[in-house]
PDB file as gemmi writes it, atoms N, CA and C in Angstrom:
CRYST1    1.000    1.000    1.000  90.00  90.00  90.00 P 1                      
ATOM      1  N   MET A   1       0.967  -1.157   0.064  1.00  0.00           N  
ATOM      2  CA  MET A   1       0.137  -0.152   0.029  1.00  0.00           C  
ATOM      3  C   MET A   1       0.729   1.398  -0.249  1.00  0.00           C  
ATOM      4  N   ASN A   2       0.081   2.457  -0.927  1.00  0.00           N  
ATOM      5  CA  ASN A   2       1.530   3.079  -0.841  1.00  0.00           C  
ATOM      6  C   ASN A   2       0.790   4.646  -0.406  1.00  0.00           C  
ATOM      7  N   LYS A   3       1.623   5.681   0.287  1.00  0.00           N  
ATOM      8  CA  LYS A   3       1.541   6.483   1.366  1.00  0.00           C  
ATOM      9  C   LYS A   3       0.069   7.324   0.590  1.00  0.00           C  
ATOM     10  N   ARG A   4       0.040   6.985  -0.327  1.00  0.00           N  
ATOM     11  CA  ARG A   4      -1.581   8.229  -1.198  1.00  0.00           C  
ATOM     12  C   ARG A   4      -2.665   7.556   0.059  1.00  0.00           C  
ATOM     13  N   ALA A   5      -2.450   6.223  -0.387  1.00  0.00           N  
ATOM     14  CA  ALA A   5      -4.031   4.982  -0.463  1.00  0.00           C  
ATOM     15  C   ALA A   5      -3.543   5.578   1.103  1.00  0.00           C  
ATOM     16  N   ILE A   6      -2.771   5.290   2.191  1.00  0.00           N  
ATOM     17  CA  ILE A   6      -2.618   5.566   3.896  1.00  0.00           C  
ATOM     18  C   ILE A   6      -3.212   7.102   4.409  1.00  0.00           C  
ATOM     19  N   LYS A   7      -2.585   8.129   3.446  1.00  0.00           N  
ATOM     20  CA  LYS A   7      -3.006   9.213   3.802  1.00  0.00           C  
ATOM     21  C   LYS A   7      -4.714   9.344   3.856  1.00  0.00           C  
ATOM     22  N   PHE A   8      -5.490   8.772   2.153  1.00  0.00           N  
ATOM     23  CA  PHE A   8      -6.793   8.626   1.695  1.00  0.00           C  
ATOM     24  C   PHE A   8      -7.814   7.959   2.945  1.00  0.00           C  
ATOM     25  N   ILE A   9      -6.600   7.116   3.283  1.00  0.00           N  
ATOM     26  CA  ILE A   9      -7.613   5.509   4.318  1.00  0.00           C  
ATOM     27  C   ILE A   9      -7.916   7.010   5.401  1.00  0.00           C  
ATOM     28  N   LEU A  10      -6.910   7.169   6.046  1.00  0.00           N  
ATOM     29  CA  LEU A  10      -7.155   8.296   7.379  1.00  0.00           C  
ATOM     30  C   LEU A  10      -7.518   9.266   7.291  1.00  0.00           C  
ATOM     31  N   ALA A  11      -7.781   9.933   6.363  1.00  0.00           N  
ATOM     32  CA  ALA A  11      -8.364  11.299   6.338  1.00  0.00           C  
ATOM     33  C   ALA A  11      -9.718  11.540   5.938  1.00  0.00           C  
ATOM     34  N   LEU A  12      -9.954  10.130   5.247  1.00  0.00           N  
ATOM     35  CA  LEU A  12     -11.484   9.789   5.178  1.00  0.00           C  
ATOM     36  C   LEU A  12     -11.597   9.028   6.139  1.00  0.00           C  
ATOM     37  N   THR A  13     -11.473   8.373   6.616  1.00  0.00           N  
ATOM     38  CA  THR A  13     -11.839   7.561   8.141  1.00  0.00           C  
ATOM     39  C   THR A  13     -12.361   8.856   9.359  1.00  0.00           C  
ATOM     40  N   THR A  14     -11.238   9.684   9.261  1.00  0.00           N  
ATOM     41  CA  THR A  14     -11.083  11.037  10.183  1.00  0.00           C  
ATOM     42  C   THR A  14     -12.271  11.661   9.946  1.00  0.00           C  
ATOM     43  N   LEU A  15     -12.675  12.242   8.896  1.00  0.00           N  
ATOM     44  CA  LEU A  15     -13.353  13.010   7.930  1.00  0.00           C  
ATOM     45  C   LEU A  15     -14.990  12.470   8.210  1.00  0.00           C  
ATOM     46  N   SER A  16     -15.230  11.202   8.489  1.00  0.00           N  
ATOM     47  CA  SER A  16     -16.187  10.311   8.808  1.00  0.00           C  
ATOM     48  C   SER A  16     -16.251   9.757  10.044  1.00  0.00           C  
ATOM     49  N   VAL A  17     -15.287  10.270  10.963  1.00  0.00           N  
ATOM     50  CA  VAL A  17     -15.652   9.773  12.294  1.00  0.00           C  
ATOM     51  C   VAL A  17     -16.592  11.378  12.395  1.00  0.00           C  
ATOM     52  N   LEU A  18     -15.848  11.859  12.369  1.00  0.00           N  
ATOM     53  CA  LEU A  18     -16.556  13.652  12.537  1.00  0.00           C  
ATOM     54  C   LEU A  18     -17.728  13.947  12.276  1.00  0.00           C  
ATOM     55  N   VAL A  19     -18.369  13.949  11.365  1.00  0.00           N  
ATOM     56  CA  VAL A  19     -19.098  13.534  10.702  1.00  0.00           C  
ATOM     57  C   VAL A  19     -20.961  12.887  11.671  1.00  0.00           C  
ATOM     58  N   TRP A  20     -20.386  12.046  12.014  1.00  0.00           N  
ATOM     59  CA  TRP A  20     -21.329  10.850  12.622  1.00  0.00           C  
ATOM     60  C   TRP A  20     -21.076  11.129  14.151  1.00  0.00           C  
ATOM     61  N   ALA A  21     -19.844  11.858  14.591  1.00  0.00           N  
ATOM     62  CA  ALA A  21     -20.216  12.386  16.032  1.00  0.00           C  
ATOM     63  C   ALA A  21     -20.719  13.412  15.862  1.00  0.00           C  
ATOM     64  N   VAL A  22     -20.773  14.612  14.796  1.00  0.00           N  
ATOM     65  CA  VAL A  22     -21.691  15.459  15.227  1.00  0.00           C  
ATOM     66  C   VAL A  22     -22.615  15.280  15.037  1.00  0.00           C  
ATOM     67  N   GLY A  23     -23.434  14.918  14.636  1.00  0.00           N  
ATOM     68  CA  GLY A  23     -24.622  13.851  13.402  1.00  0.00           C  
ATOM     69  C   GLY A  23     -25.360  13.293  14.596  1.00  0.00           C  
ATOM     70  N   GLU A  24     -24.575  12.720  15.734  1.00  0.00           N  
ATOM     71  CA  GLU A  24     -25.163  11.841  16.858  1.00  0.00           C  
ATOM     72  C   GLU A  24     -25.443  12.434  18.119  1.00  0.00           C  
ATOM     73  N   PHE A  25     -24.403  13.835  18.172  1.00  0.00           N  
ATOM     74  CA  PHE A  25     -24.457  14.553  19.079  1.00  0.00           C  
ATOM     75  C   PHE A  25     -25.766  15.505  18.981  1.00  0.00           C  
ATOM     76  N   LEU A  26     -25.845  15.850  17.772  1.00  0.00           N  
ATOM     77  CA  LEU A  26     -27.283  16.703  17.336  1.00  0.00           C  
ATOM     78  C   LEU A  26     -28.627  16.288  17.668  1.00  0.00           C  
ATOM     79  N   ILE A  27     -28.395  14.840  17.554  1.00  0.00           N  
ATOM     80  CA  ILE A  27     -29.987  13.497  17.149  1.00  0.00           C  
ATOM     81  C   ILE A  27     -29.907  14.064  18.980  1.00  0.00           C  
ATOM     82  N   ALA A  28     -28.946  13.200  20.184  1.00  0.00           N  
ATOM     83  CA  ALA A  28     -29.116  13.173  21.337  1.00  0.00           C  
ATOM     84  C   ALA A  28     -29.551  14.815  21.464  1.00  0.00           C  
ATOM     85  N   GLU A  29     -29.300  15.801  21.899  1.00  0.00           N  
ATOM     86  CA  GLU A  29     -29.441  16.995  21.652  1.00  0.00           C  
ATOM     87  C   GLU A  29     -31.100  17.481  21.170  1.00  0.00           C  
ATOM     88  N   PHE A  30     -31.506  17.016  19.784  1.00  0.00           N  
ATOM     89  CA  PHE A  30     -33.034  17.873  19.609  1.00  0.00           C  
ATOM     90  C   PHE A  30     -33.543  16.946  19.135  1.00  0.00           C  
ATOM     91  N   ILE A  31     -33.821  15.099  18.444  1.00  0.00           N  
ATOM     92  CA  ILE A  31     -34.410  14.701  18.825  1.00  0.00           C  
ATOM     93  C   ILE A  31     -34.400  13.754  19.277  1.00  0.00           C  
ATOM     94  N   ASN A  32     -33.572  13.385  20.245  1.00  0.00           N  
ATOM     95  CA  ASN A  32     -33.315  11.749  21.010  1.00  0.00           C  
ATOM     96  C   ASN A  32     -33.811  10.538  20.891  1.00  0.00           C  
ATOM     97  N   SER A  33     -33.678  10.717  19.565  1.00  0.00           N  
ATOM     98  CA  SER A  33     -34.675   8.871  19.211  1.00  0.00           C  
ATOM     99  C   SER A  33     -33.167   7.903  18.820  1.00  0.00           C  
ATOM    100  N   TYR A  34     -33.745   7.186  19.425  1.00  0.00           N  
ATOM    101  CA  TYR A  34     -32.827   5.911  18.872  1.00  0.00           C  
ATOM    102  C   TYR A  34     -32.488   4.963  17.589  1.00  0.00           C  
ATOM    103  N   LYS A  35     -34.148   5.078  16.908  1.00  0.00           N  
ATOM    104  CA  LYS A  35     -34.485   4.365  15.388  1.00  0.00           C  
ATOM    105  C   LYS A  35     -32.970   5.462  14.782  1.00  0.00           C  
ATOM    106  N   ILE A  36     -33.811   6.464  15.071  1.00  0.00           N  
ATOM    107  CA  ILE A  36     -33.044   8.047  14.290  1.00  0.00           C  
ATOM    108  C   ILE A  36     -30.891   7.803  13.996  1.00  0.00           C  
ATOM    109  N   SER A  37     -31.161   7.471  15.466  1.00  0.00           N  
ATOM    110  CA  SER A  37     -29.652   7.581  16.050  1.00  0.00           C  
ATOM    111  C   SER A  37     -28.992   5.883  15.297  1.00  0.00           C  
ATOM    112  N   VAL A  38     -29.213   4.576  15.255  1.00  0.00           N  
ATOM    113  CA  VAL A  38     -29.490   3.723  14.105  1.00  0.00           C  
ATOM    114  C   VAL A  38     -29.473   4.061  12.781  1.00  0.00           C  
ATOM    115  N   ILE A  39     -30.008   5.010  12.055  1.00  0.00           N  
ATOM    116  CA  ILE A  39     -30.169   4.736  11.051  1.00  0.00           C  
ATOM    117  C   ILE A  39     -29.162   6.042  10.356  1.00  0.00           C  
ATOM    118  N   TRP A  40     -28.305   6.719  10.805  1.00  0.00           N  
ATOM    119  CA  TRP A  40     -27.517   7.450  10.942  1.00  0.00           C  
ATOM    120  C   TRP A  40     -26.112   6.930  11.177  1.00  0.00           C  
ATOM    121  N   GLY A  41     -26.322   6.370  11.525  1.00  0.00           N  
ATOM    122  CA  GLY A  41     -25.100   5.111  12.231  1.00  0.00           C  
ATOM    123  C   GLY A  41     -25.221   4.366  10.950  1.00  0.00           C  
ATOM    124  N   ILE A  42     -25.657   4.326   9.855  1.00  0.00           N  
ATOM    125  CA  ILE A  42     -26.122   3.050   9.815  1.00  0.00           C  
ATOM    126  C   ILE A  42     -25.577   3.604   7.921  1.00  0.00           C  
ATOM    127  N   PHE A  43     -26.339   4.670   7.968  1.00  0.00           N  
ATOM    128  CA  PHE A  43     -26.142   5.522   6.416  1.00  0.00           C  
ATOM    129  C   PHE A  43     -24.693   6.079   6.493  1.00  0.00           C  
ATOM    130  N   CYS A  44     -23.828   6.602   7.543  1.00  0.00           N  
ATOM    131  CA  CYS A  44     -22.874   7.011   7.622  1.00  0.00           C  
ATOM    132  C   CYS A  44     -21.977   5.674   7.482  1.00  0.00           C  
ATOM    133  N   LEU A  45     -21.868   5.143   7.747  1.00  0.00           N  
ATOM    134  CA  LEU A  45     -21.126   4.043   7.011  1.00  0.00           C  
ATOM    135  C   LEU A  45     -21.454   3.730   5.908  1.00  0.00           C  
ATOM    136  N   ILE A  46     -22.655   3.087   4.981  1.00  0.00           N  
ATOM    137  CA  ILE A  46     -22.570   3.163   4.057  1.00  0.00           C  
ATOM    138  C   ILE A  46     -22.286   4.021   3.304  1.00  0.00           C  
ATOM    139  N   ALA A  47     -22.640   5.052   3.253  1.00  0.00           N  
ATOM    140  CA  ALA A  47     -21.710   6.713   2.466  1.00  0.00           C  
ATOM    141  C   ALA A  47     -20.229   6.960   3.051  1.00  0.00           C  
ATOM    142  N   CYS A  48     -19.708   6.401   3.611  1.00  0.00           N  
ATOM    143  CA  CYS A  48     -18.265   5.840   4.082  1.00  0.00           C  
ATOM    144  C   CYS A  48     -17.846   4.335   3.137  1.00  0.00           C  
ATOM    145  N   CYS A  49     -18.086   3.857   2.802  1.00  0.00           N  
ATOM    146  CA  CYS A  49     -18.157   2.926   2.518  1.00  0.00           C  
ATOM    147  C   CYS A  49     -17.896   3.112   0.502  1.00  0.00           C  
ATOM    148  N   ALA A  50     -18.926   3.704   0.219  1.00  0.00           N  
ATOM    149  CA  ALA A  50     -19.861   3.399  -1.321  1.00  0.00           C  
ATOM    150  C   ALA A  50     -18.187   5.353  -1.391  1.00  0.00           C  
ATOM    151  N   TYR A  51     -17.742   5.843  -0.317  1.00  0.00           N  
ATOM    152  CA  TYR A  51     -17.411   7.194  -1.610  1.00  0.00           C  
ATOM    153  C   TYR A  51     -15.700   5.993  -1.703  1.00  0.00           C  
ATOM    154  N   SER A  52     -15.578   5.737  -0.443  1.00  0.00           N  
ATOM    155  CA  SER A  52     -13.368   5.824  -0.093  1.00  0.00           C  
ATOM    156  C   SER A  52     -14.321   4.123  -1.753  1.00  0.00           C  
ATOM    157  N   VAL A  53     -14.876   3.399  -2.149  1.00  0.00           N  
ATOM    158  CA  VAL A  53     -14.831   2.768  -3.724  1.00  0.00           C  
ATOM    159  C   VAL A  53     -14.718   3.368  -4.544  1.00  0.00           C  
ATOM    160  N   TRP A  54     -15.308   4.746  -4.721  1.00  0.00           N  
ATOM    161  CA  TRP A  54     -15.692   5.270  -5.105  1.00  0.00           C  
ATOM    162  C   TRP A  54     -14.416   6.528  -6.347  1.00  0.00           C  
ATOM    163  N   LYS A  55     -13.703   6.819  -4.844  1.00  0.00           N  
ATOM    164  CA  LYS A  55     -12.352   7.747  -4.554  1.00  0.00           C  
ATOM    165  C   LYS A  55     -11.060   7.555  -4.803  1.00  0.00           C  
ATOM    166  N   CYS A  56     -11.224   5.892  -4.404  1.00  0.00           N  
ATOM    167  CA  CYS A  56      -9.966   5.290  -3.447  1.00  0.00           C  
ATOM    168  C   CYS A  56      -8.476   5.216  -5.148  1.00  0.00           C  
ATOM    169  N   PRO A  57      -7.965   5.641  -3.801  1.00  0.00           N  
ATOM    170  CA  PRO A  57      -6.181   5.892  -5.404  1.00  0.00           C  
ATOM    171  C   PRO A  57      -6.134   4.626  -5.919  1.00  0.00           C  
ATOM    172  N   TRP A  58      -5.987   3.933  -6.602  1.00  0.00           N  
ATOM    173  CA  TRP A  58      -5.886   2.859  -7.474  1.00  0.00           C  
ATOM    174  C   TRP A  58      -4.042   3.026  -7.515  1.00  0.00           C  
ATOM    175  N   ASN A  59      -3.164   2.383  -7.650  1.00  0.00           N  
ATOM    176  CA  ASN A  59      -1.994   2.261  -8.240  1.00  0.00           C  
ATOM    177  C   ASN A  59      -2.105   2.049  -9.791  1.00  0.00           C  
ATOM    178  N   VAL A  60      -2.442   2.769 -10.187  1.00  0.00           N  
ATOM    179  CA  VAL A  60      -2.056   2.596 -12.243  1.00  0.00           C  
ATOM    180  C   VAL A  60      -1.113   1.505 -12.941  1.00  0.00           C  
ATOM    181  N   ASP A  61       0.251   2.054 -12.035  1.00  0.00           N  
ATOM    182  CA  ASP A  61       1.502   0.822 -12.594  1.00  0.00           C  
ATOM    183  C   ASP A  61       0.714  -0.631 -12.475  1.00  0.00           C  
ATOM    184  N   LYS A  62       0.586  -0.264 -11.049  1.00  0.00           N  
ATOM    185  CA  LYS A  62       0.514  -2.374 -10.916  1.00  0.00           C  
ATOM    186  C   LYS A  62      -0.013  -2.694 -11.800  1.00  0.00           C  
ATOM    187  N   VAL A  63      -1.197  -2.255 -11.471  1.00  0.00           N  
ATOM    188  CA  VAL A  63      -2.980  -2.948 -12.720  1.00  0.00           C  
ATOM    189  C   VAL A  63      -2.332  -3.119 -14.010  1.00  0.00           C  
ATOM    190  N   ASP A  64      -1.671  -2.267 -15.043  1.00  0.00           N  
ATOM    191  CA  ASP A  64      -1.425  -1.634 -16.337  1.00  0.00           C  
ATOM    192  C   ASP A  64       0.088  -3.019 -16.423  1.00  0.00           C  
ATOM    193  N   ASP A  65       0.605  -3.003 -15.175  1.00  0.00           N  
ATOM    194  CA  ASP A  65       1.202  -4.177 -15.079  1.00  0.00           C  
ATOM    195  C   ASP A  65       0.968  -5.964 -15.285  1.00  0.00           C  
ATOM    196  N   GLU A  66      -0.019  -5.885 -14.759  1.00  0.00           N  
ATOM    197  CA  GLU A  66      -0.673  -6.994 -14.567  1.00  0.00           C  
ATOM    198  C   GLU A  66      -1.354  -7.268 -15.609  1.00  0.00           C  
ATOM    199  N   GLU A  67      -1.935  -6.746 -16.708  1.00  0.00           N  
ATOM    200  CA  GLU A  67      -2.845  -6.773 -17.919  1.00  0.00           C  
ATOM    201  C   GLU A  67      -1.766  -7.119 -18.721  1.00  0.00           C  
ATOM    202  N   ASP A  68      -0.209  -6.963 -18.686  1.00  0.00           N  
ATOM    203  CA  ASP A  68       0.642  -7.623 -20.165  1.00  0.00           C  
ATOM    204  C   ASP A  68       0.869  -8.532 -20.000  1.00  0.00           C  
TER     205      ASP A  68                                                      
END                                                                             
């Protein structure tokens, strides 16, 4: 795994935990609903996984070498 991929994973993880924590705080403060909290957690997990697959920094050189 190259440095670019590791930086991407760490940045995405940090951002997604921050978004999830802020959302949990707002849900607990204003809505106070367990069901919405679970839905929010599942949404954050799916969004993080989808974004990481969509924007994953691929190692193009390695892929090109395998095709030859």
